[in-house]
N, C-alpha and C positions, 0 to 999 in steps of 0.2 A: 578640534581643528576647524578653522574657518575656510570654507570653500571659496574658489575664485568667483563663483556666481554671487555669493553673499557679499564679498568685497565690492564687486561691481555694483550691486544693488545699493549698498551703503554709500558708495561714492556718488551714484546718481542722486540719491536723496540729499546728500550734502550739497550737491550742485543746485538742486531745486531750492533748498533753503538759502543758498548763496544768491540766487536770482531775487528772492524776496528781499534779502539784505541789500542787494545792489540798488534796488529801487528805494528802499527805506533810507539808505545812507545818502543816496542822491538827494533825497528830500532833507534829511536832518543835517548832513554836512554842508549842503548848499546854504541852508539857513545859518548854520554855525559859523560859516566862513565870513559872514557879513554882520553877524549879530552884535559884535563889539563896536564896529563903526556906527551901526544904527543906534545903539544906546548913546553913543557920543553925539550923534546928530540930534537926538531927542533930549539932550541936556544932562545926561547922567555923568557922574564923576567916575574915576578909576576905582575908588573905594566901593561905590555903589555897584559897579559892574562886577568886581571881585566877589562881593557878598551874594549878588543875584546868581552869578554863574555857579558858585559853590553851593548855594542854597538849592538851586534846581537839581544839581547832581545829588545832594544829600537826600532830598525828598524822594527822588527817583530811586536811589539805591536803598534807602531805608524801607520804602514800600516793597522792594523786592524781597525783603525778609518775609513779609506776610504773604506776598503772592507766591513765593517759593514753597512755603508751608501749605498754602492752598492747593497748589498743583500736586504736591505729594499726597495730600489727603484725598483729593477728588480725582486725580489723574486726568483732569479736563485740560490737557495741554493745548489742544487746538482751540477750544473756546476762549480761553484766557488770552492766547496769542492773538487771535482775531480781534478781540476787543481792544487790545493794546495798539495794534496797527491802525484800527479804525480812527482812533483819536488823532493820529498823524494827519489823516485825510482832512479832518475838520479844522484842527487848530493852527497848523503852520501857515496855510494861506491867509488866515485871519490876521496874522502879524502885519500884513500889508496895511491894515486899517488902524494899527496902534497909533493913537495921536499923542501919546506921552510915554515916558519910560515906565511908570508904574503899570500901565496897561500891558505894555510889552513884557514886563517881568511876570505878570500873571499868566500870560500865554506861554511863556517859557516854562514855568512851573507845571502847567497842565500838560504840555508836550512831554516833559520829563516823567510825569505820572504814567502816560501811555507807554513809554519805554520801560518803566518799572514793571508794568503788568506783563508785558510780552517777554521780557528778558529771561527769567528762570525757566518758563515753559519751553521757549525755543532752545535754550541751552541743554535742557534735559533730552529733548528730541535729538539734538545734535550729538550729544555725548553717547547716546545709544548707538548711533551710526559710526562715530569715530573710533569706538572700541574695536571695530572690525578692520580698520585700516591703519590704526596708530593715532592716538589722540593728538599728538603734536601736528602731524601732517594733515589730519582731518580738520582741526580747528584752523590750521594755517591756510588750507584751501578755501575754507569759508571766509576767513578774514581777507584773503586776496580778492575774492569776488565782492565782498563788503566794500573794500577800498576802491574797487573799480567804480562803484557808484559814488564813492566819496570824492573821486577825481572828477567825474562828470558833473556832479552837483555844483561845486564851486565854479567850474568853467561856465556852466549854465548861468550862474549868478553874475559872473564877470561880464558876460555878454549883455545881460539885462541892465547892470549898473552902467555900463558904457553907453547904452542906448538911452536910459532914463536920467542918468546923472544923479540919481537918488537911490538909496538903499531900500526904502519901504516897498515900492511897487513891485520889486523883483520877487517878493514872496508869493504873489499870486500865481506865478508860473510853476511853483512847486506843487500845486494841486495835482498835476498830471503824474509825476513819479510817485506821489503818495498813494494815489489810487492804484497805480501799477503794482506797488508792494502788496496791497491788500488782495488784489486779484491773483497775483502770483502765489500767495499763501493758500488761497482757496484751491488753486490748481494743484499745488503740492499735496494738499490733503486728499484730493480726488485720486491722484496718481499713486500715493503711498498711504492709504488709510490705516495700514497695520502699524505704522510708526507710533511709538509710545505705549504699545500693548504688550511688550515683552515681559513686564514684571507682574507677577500675580497680585490681585487686588488686596489680598491679605498677607502682604509681605511682612517678614519678621522685622520687628522694631530694633534695628541695630544702631547703637549710639555713634555719633560722629567721632572719629579717632582724635586723640589728644593733639597729634601733630597738625591736624587741620587748623586748630585755633592759633598755633604759632604761625602757621602759613598765612592766616587771615591777618594777624598782627603785622607781619612783614609787608603784606599788601597794603594795609592801611598807612603804614609809614611811607611807602612808595607814593601813594596818592597824596599824602600831606606835602611832599616836596615837589610835586609835578605841577608846572605852570600851565594854567588853562590857556588854550590858544586865543580866546578873546582878549585876555590880558596882554599877551604878546602883540596881537594885532592892534590893540589900543595904543601900546607903546610905539609901534611902527608908525602909526598915523600921527601921534602926538609929537614924535621926534623927527617927523618928515623922512623916515627911512624908506618909505614906500608910498606910491601914489594910491588913492582909494581903489581904483580898478585893479591894481596889481596885488592887493591883499588876498582876494579870493583865488587869484592865479597861484600865489605862493602856497595857499592852503591846498589847492588841487595837486600841485607838485608834491606836497607833503603826503597826501593820501596815496599817491602812486608809490612813493618810497616806503610808506607804511605797509602797503600790500605786499611788495617784494620782500621786505624785511620779515613779514609774518611767515611767508613760505620758507625762507632760509632758517629762521629761528625755530619753526615748527619741526623741520627735519632734524635740526641739532637737538631739540628737546627729546625727540624719540631715541636719539643715540646717547646723549650724555646727561639728560635730566635737567633739573631746575637750575643747575649752575649756569645754564645758558642765559637765564634771565639776568643774573648778576652782571654778566658781560654787557647785555643790552642796557642796563641801568647806568653803567659807567659811561656809555656813549651818550645817553640822554641827558645826564646831568651837565655835560659840557655845553648844552644848549642855553643854559641859564646865563653864564657870563657872556657868551657870544651874543645872545639876543638883547640883553638889557644894558650891556656895557660897551658893545661894539658899534660899528658903523653899518652902512647898507650891505656890504659884502658879508659881514659877520652875521647879519640878520638872516640872510639866506642859509648860511651854514647852521645857524641855530634851529631854523625850521627843519632842516634835514636831520639833525640830531634828535629833535623832538619826535619826528616821525619814526625814526629807527627804534626809539624807546617804546613808542606806542605799538609798533609792529611786534616787538618782543613780548609785550604784555598780551596782545591779542592771541599769540600762538601759545604762550606758556601758562598764563594764569589759570584759565579754565581747564587746560589739560592737566595741570597738577591736581586740581580738585577731582576731575573725572577718574584719575588713577587711584585715588585713595578712599573714595566715598562710594558706597554701594548704590545701585541704581534707585532703590526705593527712598534714599535720603538725599538724592542730588538736588532736588528742587529746594529743599531746606538749606543745603550746603551752599548752592549758588546764591540763594537769597541772603544768607548770613554774610557770605563773602562780599557781596555787592553792598550790603548795608554798611559794613565797616569801611569798605573802600570809599563809599559815598560820603560818609562822615569825615573821613580823612581828607577827601577832595575839597569838601566845603571849608573845613578849617584851614587848609592850605591856601585855597583861593582867596578866602576872606583876609587871611594874614598877608598874603602877597599884595592884595589890593590896597590894604592899609599901609604896608611898607613902601609901596610905590611912591606915595606922596612924601614919604619921610627920607628914605635912603635906598637907592637902587643896589648899593653894595650890601646892605642888610638883607634885602630881598633875595639876592643871589646866594648869600651865605646861608640863609635859612633853607632854601630849596636844595642846595648842594649837600648840606649836612644830613637832611632827612633822607635823601636818596642814597647817600653813602651807607647810612645805618641799615636801610632796607637791603642794599646789595649784600652786606655782610650777613644779615639774617638769612636771606635766601641761600647763600653759599653754605652756611652752617646747617641748613635743613636738608642738604642732599641725602645723607645717609638715613635719617629718620623717615623721609618721604619714600625712599626706595624700600625700606622695610615695610612701611604701611601699604605700599602698592602691592608687595608680594603677598601680604595677608589678605588684601581685598580680592586679589585674583585667585586665591586658593579656594 
């Protein structure tokens, strides 16, 4: 039986890591909100942008497989996380000095590498705390704080772009929230040094359950059909659906919707399970025809659908893994999940970038079909995941 004090302690720790993610997402999402238009400003095509966006995510996610195994073996959660956040402090401000799109692409890949290092370590620490208050609600609270930073970052960038009338110089201002994330992580470690020490060092080597791999396959299919925001933003600018300064504002609004959706879907996940995510996917796939085939009003609706789908993913995907995988294997599990998810994201982004120049209808059909298959797979996994969760809790 978990005491009220243990629940409160867990919630405080989740909030502490939420502050870290608030600053980190203020940095990353601030950059992400204008990276598509900056690539266009530097002469990159939509196909190049799609490949680079997907490649960055694939490299980041693939490296998480190795960093996840590393933290399972060493249990050096804090050290690995700190190194990952440190890369943000250095790399993102340097994007202001990118004189061409290949240089910018290199910096994007390095930044994604930093995220791959910190992701599994942070998620294991989080999952330890969320087990005390409900995985869906715990990850939802963290995601909501995460998205608070994701709202502030694009607003920060919108003000900078309006002042400078160029995208590049705005990246220098992101050095401050990047440093804030690293500092907040160090404070969190000082306040709760016991985090990550609950599992014995010689933990029994328990294999990942079979249902986990079906879960990963469904997640990869979801990533395959999900449009990257830079591709949407590229289209909005190319089709004159939004002014340059309005694009980061649209992204800021999307991050607010995503945070609220994460809280709602997190609560629903704790009550009804992974079927919650299938409902979120049905909303998100509507964003494809709205965004690529509609006008300015439809573009706003598309961003809202995109954000709701992202919020559902934030609350449900990691929660499902934490329910069915034992603590001593979670680093490996989160790493494997993110590796497959990243490969799916790369293949989907690259395909959509190439289809953009050929046929917007083909692009939309590709994304909708992949997401529909994913929704069906998650819906069919409800009972197997519930059974695996019961075994893991025993």
